[in-house]
Kinemage of the C-alpha trace (Angstrom):
@kinemage 1
@onewidth
@group {chain A} dominant
@subgroup {mainchain}
@vectorlist {calphas} color= white
{ca met a 1} P 46.888 29.048 -19.623
{ca asn a 2} L 44.508 26.218 -20.542
{ca arg a 3} L 46.162 24.233 -23.323
{ca tyr a 4} L 43.137 24.375 -25.592
{ca leu a 5} L 42.888 28.128 -25.206
{ca leu a 6} L 46.546 28.146 -26.171
{ca ile a 7} L 45.777 25.935 -29.182
{ca cys a 8} L 42.985 28.295 -30.230
{ca arg a 9} L 45.312 31.291 -29.973
{ca leu a 10} L 47.997 29.458 -31.908
{ca cys a 11} L 45.471 28.553 -34.573
{ca met a 12} L 44.288 32.176 -34.805
{ca leu a 13} L 47.912 33.247 -35.248
{ca trp a 14} L 48.283 30.516 -37.808
{ca leu a 15} L 45.202 31.694 -39.706
{ca leu a 16} L 46.656 35.222 -39.689
{ca phe a 17} L 49.841 33.770 -41.130
{ca val a 18} L 47.785 31.998 -43.795
{ca val a 19} L 46.067 35.244 -44.738
{ca val a 20} L 49.351 37.124 -44.959
{ca thr a 21} L 51.420 34.490 -46.747
{ca gly a 22} L 48.727 32.558 -48.608
{ca leu a 23} L 50.355 29.291 -47.454
{ca ser a 24} L 53.325 30.125 -49.675
{ca ser a 25} L 51.577 29.555 -53.012
{ca cys a 26} L 47.850 29.012 -52.329
{ca arg a 27} L 45.576 30.678 -54.856
{ca asp a 28} L 43.356 33.472 -53.576
{ca ile a 29} L 39.634 32.730 -53.737
{ca asp a 30} L 39.107 35.941 -55.742
{ca thr a 31} L 40.985 34.403 -58.677
{ca phe a 32} L 38.078 32.020 -59.332
{ca ala a 33} L 34.947 33.006 -61.238
{ca asp a 34} L 31.583 33.005 -59.482
{ca asn a 35} L 29.976 30.383 -61.689
{ca pro a 36} L 29.647 26.586 -61.333
{ca glu a 37} L 32.996 25.873 -62.960
{ca gly a 38} L 34.771 28.545 -60.909
{ca asn a 39} L 33.217 27.376 -57.646
{ca phe a 40} L 34.180 23.788 -58.412
{ca glu a 41} L 37.776 24.813 -59.100
{ca ala a 42} L 37.866 26.975 -55.974
{ca leu a 43} L 36.622 24.175 -53.715
{ca trp a 44} L 38.902 21.549 -55.209
{ca ser a 45} L 41.943 23.858 -54.904
{ca leu a 46} L 41.090 24.929 -51.359
{ca ile a 47} L 40.866 21.339 -50.161
{ca asp a 48} L 43.917 20.322 -52.205
{ca glu a 49} L 46.112 22.923 -50.541
{ca arg a 50} L 44.805 22.964 -46.977
{ca tyr a 51} L 43.177 19.627 -46.067
{ca cys a 52} L 45.432 17.627 -43.741
{ca phe a 53} L 44.631 13.909 -44.141
{ca phe a 54} L 45.315 13.087 -47.808
{ca glu a 55} L 48.367 10.912 -47.161
{ca tyr a 56} L 46.985 9.270 -44.027
{ca lys a 57} L 43.761 8.298 -45.815
{ca asn a 58} L 45.542 7.462 -49.083
{ca ile a 59} L 43.266 9.776 -51.086
{ca asp a 60} L 44.247 10.660 -54.656
{ca trp a 61} L 42.694 14.116 -54.905
{ca asp a 62} L 43.804 14.505 -58.537
{ca asp a 63} L 41.793 11.432 -59.499
{ca ile a 64} L 38.801 12.826 -57.657
{ca tyr a 65} L 39.129 16.055 -59.658
{ca trp a 66} L 38.770 14.181 -62.936
{ca lys a 67} L 35.973 12.056 -61.519
{ca tyr a 68} L 33.785 15.092 -60.744
{ca lys a 69} L 34.951 17.679 -63.292
{ca pro a 70} L 32.799 16.165 -66.127
{ca arg a 71} L 29.685 16.652 -63.977
{ca ile a 72} L 30.190 20.441 -63.863
{ca asn a 73} L 28.866 22.944 -66.412
{ca asn a 74} L 27.886 26.596 -66.200
{ca thr a 75} L 24.244 25.905 -67.059
{ca met a 76} L 23.574 23.792 -63.947
{ca thr a 77} L 21.392 25.055 -61.082
{ca asp a 78} L 22.685 25.881 -57.602
{ca glu a 79} L 21.057 22.696 -56.288
{ca glu a 80} L 22.770 20.571 -58.937
{ca leu a 81} L 26.125 22.214 -58.227
{ca phe a 82} L 25.690 21.721 -54.492
{ca asn a 83} L 25.002 17.999 -54.935
{ca val a 84} L 28.140 17.478 -57.040
{ca leu a 85} L 30.344 19.410 -54.599
{ca ala a 86} L 28.824 17.506 -51.667
{ca asp a 87} L 29.551 14.176 -53.367
{ca met a 88} L 33.149 15.248 -53.984
{ca leu a 89} L 33.673 16.249 -50.345
{ca ala a 90} L 32.203 12.933 -49.174
{ca glu a 91} L 35.232 11.249 -50.759
{ca leu a 92} L 37.244 12.618 -47.800
{ca lys a 93} L 35.219 10.462 -45.371
{ca asp a 94} L 35.471 13.164 -42.727
{ca gly a 95} L 32.718 14.308 -40.374
{ca his a 96} L 34.509 17.632 -39.922
{ca val a 97} L 33.951 18.464 -43.598
{ca asn a 98} L 30.847 20.495 -44.388
{ca leu a 99} L 29.593 22.592 -47.271
{ca thr a 100} L 26.887 25.066 -46.257
{ca ser a 101} L 24.579 26.944 -48.617
{ca pro a 102} L 21.386 28.928 -47.880
{ca phe a 103} L 19.344 25.816 -48.683
{ca asn a 104} L 21.369 22.832 -47.413
{ca met a 105} L 24.414 21.588 -45.498
{ca ala a 106} L 26.477 18.685 -46.803
{ca arg a 107} L 27.826 16.331 -44.139
{ca tyr a 108} L 29.385 12.873 -43.952
{ca trp a 109} L 27.542 10.437 -41.681
{ca asp a 110} L 28.940 7.052 -42.711
{ca trp a 111} L 31.531 7.243 -39.922
{ca tyr a 112} L 28.838 5.910 -37.617
{ca glu a 113} L 25.738 4.983 -39.636
{ca ser a 114} L 27.203 1.661 -40.755
{ca his a 115} L 27.730 0.598 -37.122
{ca pro a 116} L 25.286 -0.338 -34.326
{ca thr a 117} L 24.379 2.512 -31.986
{ca asn a 118} L 25.185 0.581 -28.798
{ca phe a 119} L 23.291 3.117 -26.739
{ca asp a 120} L 19.718 3.498 -25.501
{ca met a 121} L 19.075 6.481 -23.251
{ca glu a 122} L 15.650 5.140 -22.266
{ca val a 123} L 17.245 1.986 -20.817
{ca ile a 124} L 19.897 4.013 -19.010
{ca glu a 125} L 17.442 6.456 -17.454
{ca lys a 126} L 15.017 3.725 -16.448
{ca tyr a 127} L 17.360 1.034 -15.135
{ca tyr a 128} L 20.614 2.819 -14.209
{ca leu a 129} L 19.921 6.471 -13.452
{ca asn a 130} L 16.531 5.479 -12.002
{ca arg a 131} L 14.633 8.440 -13.380
{ca pro a 132} L 13.827 10.855 -11.738
{ca asp a 133} L 16.252 10.101 -8.873
{ca tyr a 134} L 19.491 11.115 -10.598
{ca gln a 135} L 21.099 14.533 -10.263
{ca ile a 136} L 22.303 16.936 -12.955
{ca ala a 137} L 25.323 19.226 -12.635
{ca gly a 138} L 26.524 21.293 -15.580
{ca gly a 139} L 25.073 18.984 -18.208
{ca ile a 140} L 26.278 15.804 -16.473
{ca lys a 141} L 23.687 13.345 -15.182
{ca tyr a 142} L 25.049 11.372 -12.250
{ca arg a 143} L 24.309 8.989 -9.397
{ca ile a 144} L 25.746 5.930 -7.666
{ca leu a 145} L 24.537 2.911 -9.631
{ca pro a 146} L 21.951 0.771 -7.803
{ca asn a 147} L 23.329 -2.303 -6.041
{ca thr a 148} L 26.947 -1.188 -6.588
{ca asn a 149} L 29.496 1.163 -5.119
{ca ile a 150} L 30.281 2.639 -8.532
{ca gly a 151} L 29.562 6.233 -9.503
{ca tyr a 152} L 28.022 6.836 -12.925
{ca met a 153} L 28.263 10.028 -15.021
{ca tyr a 154} L 26.587 10.556 -18.390
{ca tyr a 155} L 27.789 13.542 -20.424
{ca glu a 156} L 25.682 14.137 -23.514
{ca ser a 157} L 27.624 16.928 -25.201
{ca phe a 158} L 30.930 18.712 -24.717
{ca ser a 159} L 29.022 21.830 -25.762
{ca ser a 160} L 27.243 21.694 -22.385
{ca gly a 161} L 29.073 23.810 -19.871
{ca val a 162} L 30.759 22.061 -16.947
{ca gly a 163} L 32.124 24.292 -14.207
{ca glu a 164} L 34.750 23.465 -11.625
{ca ser a 165} L 32.131 23.582 -8.872
{ca asn a 166} L 29.957 21.126 -10.841
{ca leu a 167} L 32.820 18.652 -10.902
{ca asp a 168} L 33.533 19.210 -7.221
{ca tyr a 169} L 29.943 18.329 -6.325
{ca ile a 170} L 29.961 15.219 -8.518
{ca leu a 171} L 33.295 13.903 -7.273
{ca ala a 172} L 32.382 14.683 -3.677
{ca ala a 173} L 29.248 12.563 -4.134
{ca phe a 174} L 31.478 9.769 -5.500
{ca ser a 175} L 34.324 10.160 -3.008
{ca ser a 176} L 33.509 6.903 -1.224
{ca cys a 177} L 32.878 4.968 -4.439
{ca asp a 178} L 35.255 2.184 -5.447
{ca ala a 179} L 35.207 3.305 -9.083
{ca ile a 180} L 33.549 5.682 -11.548
{ca ile a 181} L 31.997 5.157 -14.977
{ca ile a 182} L 32.093 8.129 -17.373
{ca asp a 183} L 29.657 7.498 -20.217
{ca val a 184} L 30.246 9.656 -23.316
{ca arg a 185} L 28.431 7.472 -25.836
{ca ser a 186} L 26.637 9.362 -28.613
{ca asn a 187} L 28.428 12.561 -27.570
{ca ser a 188} L 29.363 14.134 -30.899
{ca gly a 189} L 31.748 16.694 -29.444
{ca gly a 190} L 31.769 20.374 -28.600
{ca met a 191} L 34.198 22.571 -26.682
{ca leu a 192} L 37.736 21.300 -26.214
{ca thr a 193} L 38.079 23.337 -23.019
{ca asn a 194} L 35.644 20.940 -21.347
{ca val a 195} L 37.917 18.029 -22.262
{ca asp a 196} L 40.721 19.380 -20.094
{ca arg a 197} L 38.448 20.529 -17.321
{ca ile a 198} L 37.070 17.028 -16.768
{ca ala a 199} L 40.221 15.018 -17.515
{ca ser a 200} L 42.344 17.151 -15.181
{ca arg a 201} L 40.422 15.733 -12.199
{ca phe a 202} L 41.767 12.226 -12.824
{ca thr a 203} L 45.491 12.909 -12.674
{ca asn a 204} L 47.778 14.414 -10.038
{ca glu a 205} L 50.539 15.419 -12.446
{ca asp a 206} L 50.895 17.293 -15.714
{ca leu a 207} L 51.111 14.937 -18.686
{ca val a 208} L 51.776 15.268 -22.408
{ca val a 209} L 48.624 13.663 -23.825
{ca gly a 210} L 48.916 14.465 -27.527
{ca tyr a 211} L 50.379 16.589 -30.305
{ca ile a 212} L 49.134 18.960 -33.017
{ca arg a 213} L 50.657 19.940 -36.374
{ca his a 214} L 49.756 22.650 -38.891
{ca lys a 215} L 49.950 22.900 -42.666
{ca thr a 216} L 52.937 25.005 -43.740
{ca gly a 217} L 52.374 24.942 -47.485
{ca pro a 218} L 50.084 23.722 -50.267
{ca arg a 219} L 51.691 20.307 -50.782
{ca his a 220} L 49.946 17.408 -49.073
{ca asn a 221} L 52.974 16.566 -46.919
{ca gln a 222} L 53.894 20.096 -45.774
{ca phe a 223} L 53.434 20.244 -41.994
{ca ser a 224} L 55.020 21.909 -38.989
{ca asp a 225} L 56.794 19.954 -36.275
{ca tyr a 226} L 54.735 18.214 -33.573
{ca tyr a 227} L 53.549 20.652 -30.926
{ca pro a 228} L 52.925 18.922 -27.547
{ca leu a 229} L 49.540 19.167 -25.836
{ca thr a 230} L 49.901 19.048 -22.065
{ca leu a 231} L 47.114 18.113 -19.664
{ca lys a 232} L 47.482 20.256 -16.558
{ca thr a 233} L 46.245 18.632 -13.374
{ca ala a 234} L 43.473 20.524 -11.606
{ca pro a 235} L 44.541 22.799 -8.729
{ca ser a 236} L 45.142 21.060 -5.403
{ca asn a 237} L 42.123 22.764 -3.833
{ca arg a 238} L 39.853 20.913 -6.299
{ca ile a 239} L 38.643 17.342 -5.797
{ca his a 240} L 40.635 14.697 -7.675
{ca tyr a 241} L 39.768 11.034 -8.208
{ca gln a 242} L 42.524 8.407 -8.513
{ca lys a 243} L 40.643 5.128 -8.193
{ca pro a 244} L 39.627 3.023 -11.249
{ca val a 245} L 37.648 4.760 -13.994
{ca ala a 246} L 35.921 3.335 -17.084
{ca val a 247} L 35.102 5.526 -20.093
{ca leu a 248} L 32.230 4.142 -22.194
{ca thr a 249} L 32.296 4.717 -25.961
{ca asn a 250} L 30.459 3.966 -29.187
{ca arg a 251} L 30.852 4.956 -32.839
{ca arg a 252} L 29.014 8.226 -32.209
{ca cys a 253} L 31.822 9.598 -30.033
{ca tyr a 254} L 33.292 12.226 -32.299
{ca ser a 255} L 35.527 15.303 -32.422
{ca ala a 256} L 36.074 16.680 -28.881
{ca thr a 257} L 34.722 13.409 -27.465
{ca asn a 258} L 37.267 11.482 -29.503
{ca gln a 259} L 39.944 13.743 -28.031
{ca phe a 260} L 38.581 13.224 -24.508
{ca val a 261} L 38.869 9.450 -24.914
{ca ser a 262} L 42.400 9.849 -26.285
{ca val a 263} L 43.402 11.950 -23.271
{ca met a 264} L 41.690 9.772 -20.659
{ca thr a 265} L 43.179 6.530 -21.966
{ca met a 266} L 46.632 8.006 -21.385
{ca leu a 267} L 45.911 7.924 -17.628
{ca pro a 268} L 46.974 4.749 -15.778
{ca asn a 269} L 43.751 4.379 -13.772
{ca val a 270} L 41.428 4.618 -16.817
{ca val a 271} L 40.095 1.930 -19.147
{ca gln a 272} L 37.962 2.309 -22.261
{ca val a 273} L 34.964 -0.020 -22.559
{ca gly a 274} L 32.553 -0.430 -25.463
{ca asp a 275} L 33.037 0.147 -29.176
{ca thr a 276} L 35.599 2.153 -31.161
{ca thr a 277} L 34.974 5.906 -31.232
{ca gly a 278} L 33.904 7.653 -34.422
{ca gly a 279} L 37.129 9.632 -34.757
{ca gly a 280} L 37.401 13.180 -36.031
{ca ser a 281} L 40.777 14.481 -34.880
{ca gly a 282} L 41.347 17.269 -37.382
{ca phe a 283} L 41.244 20.839 -36.055
{ca pro a 284} L 38.690 22.463 -38.405
{ca leu a 285} L 39.177 25.559 -40.530
{ca ser a 286} L 36.434 27.487 -42.348
{ca ser a 287} L 36.597 29.286 -45.686
{ca glu a 288} L 34.244 30.536 -48.384
{ca leu a 289} L 33.608 29.909 -52.086
{ca pro a 290} L 33.140 32.727 -54.628
{ca asn a 291} L 29.353 32.286 -54.435
{ca gly a 292} L 29.370 32.782 -50.659
{ca trp a 293} L 28.880 29.152 -49.627
{ca ser a 294} L 30.948 28.263 -46.571
{ca val a 295} L 33.307 25.302 -46.354
{ca arg a 296} L 34.624 23.651 -43.191
{ca phe a 297} L 37.405 21.059 -43.252
{ca ser a 298} L 40.160 19.447 -41.200
{ca ser a 299} L 43.325 21.518 -41.430
{ca ser a 300} L 45.518 20.532 -38.464
{ca pro a 301} L 45.864 16.900 -37.364
{ca ile a 302} L 45.847 16.045 -33.660
{ca tyr a 303} L 47.706 12.923 -32.508
{ca asn a 304} L 47.751 10.889 -29.305
{ca ala a 305} L 50.667 10.899 -26.867
{ca asn a 306} L 52.464 8.285 -28.986
{ca lys a 307} L 52.173 10.510 -32.090
{ca lys a 308} L 49.650 8.120 -33.613
{ca gln a 309} L 46.743 9.345 -35.729
{ca ile a 310} L 43.307 9.151 -34.076
{ca glu a 311} L 41.295 10.422 -37.044
{ca phe a 312} L 39.612 7.042 -37.573
{ca gly a 313} L 38.783 6.536 -33.896
{ca ile a 314} L 40.114 4.929 -30.724
{ca gly a 315} L 39.292 1.351 -29.837
{ca pro a 316} L 39.392 -0.369 -26.444
{ca tyr a 317} L 41.588 -3.367 -25.768
{ca pro a 318} L 39.934 -6.473 -27.269
{ca glu a 319} L 39.009 -7.826 -23.850
{ca asn a 320} L 37.174 -4.551 -23.094
{ca lys a 321} L 35.043 -4.513 -26.223
{ca ala a 322} L 31.343 -4.736 -25.425
{ca tyr a 323} L 27.998 -4.192 -27.110
{ca val a 324} L 24.563 -3.320 -25.809
{ca gly a 325} L 23.057 -6.499 -27.258
{ca asp a 326} L 25.313 -8.713 -25.142
{ca tyr a 327} L 22.786 -8.528 -22.276
{ca pro a 328} L 18.964 -8.599 -21.857
{ca leu a 329} L 16.931 -5.629 -23.115
{ca thr a 330} L 16.557 -4.314 -19.573
{ca gln a 331} L 20.331 -4.032 -19.237
{ca asp a 332} L 23.011 -2.066 -21.045
{ca gly a 333} L 25.732 -4.492 -22.106
{ca ile a 334} L 28.467 -1.880 -22.103
{ca ile a 335} L 27.641 -0.626 -18.607
{ca glu a 336} L 27.428 -4.195 -17.321
{ca arg a 337} L 30.802 -5.057 -18.860
{ca ala a 338} L 32.320 -1.919 -17.314
{ca ile a 339} L 30.984 -2.913 -13.897
{ca glu a 340} L 32.598 -6.349 -14.258
{ca ile a 341} L 35.950 -4.849 -15.288
{ca leu a 342} L 35.937 -2.262 -12.507
{ca asn a 343} L 34.965 -4.788 -9.840
{ca lys a 344} L 37.925 -6.948 -10.870
{ca lys a 345} L 40.251 -3.962 -10.647
{ca val a 346} L 38.936 -3.053 -7.217
{ca ala a 347} L 39.433 -6.622 -6.010
{ca gln a 348} L 43.065 -6.756 -7.161
């Protein structure tokens, strides 16, 4: 069974357990009144008991309660209540945290907005993919880079389906290449099943590439043991690639993309080039407030193979850091740096 399908099933079983046991002592949402004060209390309590990164981020949620409680009263409008609740959730600094009402969705964008984009699709299509010469297979744009023997793949979203036959066609086209560049910059995530499907083509053995834990109670430090996440190599009748690979990243690599980078960098033939990823390693859970607004938040932390947190992103080795502005406007500095690194590896 695909490990992420297994994770999803485990999480569904876990959610059933939560419903049945109430996480030992979690308060039921029906115990809160459907008014501004009740909705505030419900949201604060829900996050307090089920959010998974309080200790890692050193967040004092009790202090945040008293910071926002004075701003709540039962005469405020829905819009005013929404703005206060959104501000409170922003204290978590988590792109997986959303509050959704009929008129707005609260989200946290600072995880990448305070950093340079380091990505320009117009430059890539014009000078590297040589529009319209490149090919597209299952959401992946690909071609051999001009004046090199390096294959280039750009994957815009892990929500875009990628089939096994798509990957076979791409890797067959790159079979004579000395190296491959996989560009996932500005890919904000999507389906975890696509993470395994792609990564499994770059290893010939099963590997433990991470761990997941679940909340077991309402206290901030109540978690299950580490559950290993194993990357299964693709079947032998599928095309594998074992020569050097560079994965290109920027701050807008988030969620499933963050996990893809974590998995790929566990492989000995892979290097990360570019900027640190945006992070977002918490497996999200959704719930609802008394007024019907939906809440999404990180409930189960995912770790790398060394049991290290990756919530705040994954950075390349210092010598592999690169930025678009390092080269002329007609070149992409991160792609050019990756070409240099890969050519050195090929020459070794």
